C-alpha positions, -999 to +999 in steps of 0.1 A: +000+001+004+008+036-005-004+071-010-022+081-041-008+112-057-009+144-041-031+155-063-059+132-050-051+141-010-081+136+005-080+093-005-045+102+010-069+102+043-080+065+035-045+050+029-035+062+064-064+051+083-062+011+067-022+008+069-023+029+106-018-006+122+008-016+104+031+011+099+044+035+122+060+063+103+026+075+078+056+093+056+070+058+044+034+058+027+047+075+002+073+059-015+076+023+004+100+007-019+132+028-009+142+008+014+141-025-008+152-009-041+187+000-029+192-034-019+185-050-053+194-054-087+176-049-117+147-035-093+110-027-109+077-009-099+044-014-114+015+005-097-018-012-092-052+000-078-056+033-091-021+042-077-030+032-042-004-001-042+027-014-061+041-045-072+079-045-076+101-069-083+137-077-084+166-096-069+192-097-037+225-079-041+251-102-035 
């Protein structure tokens, strides 16, 4: 789960409420893959659910 694009501001309240029990830092919802991408080779990401979700893949660096 991630925040919707900035121009859909009120919808981000929904994303925050749905993710509140699982995420201590709401700011991480803007780009939650930032912690994984540097540790992967060939990291790719696609948006889903009209921008609220994402699918990512990559291979762990040695």
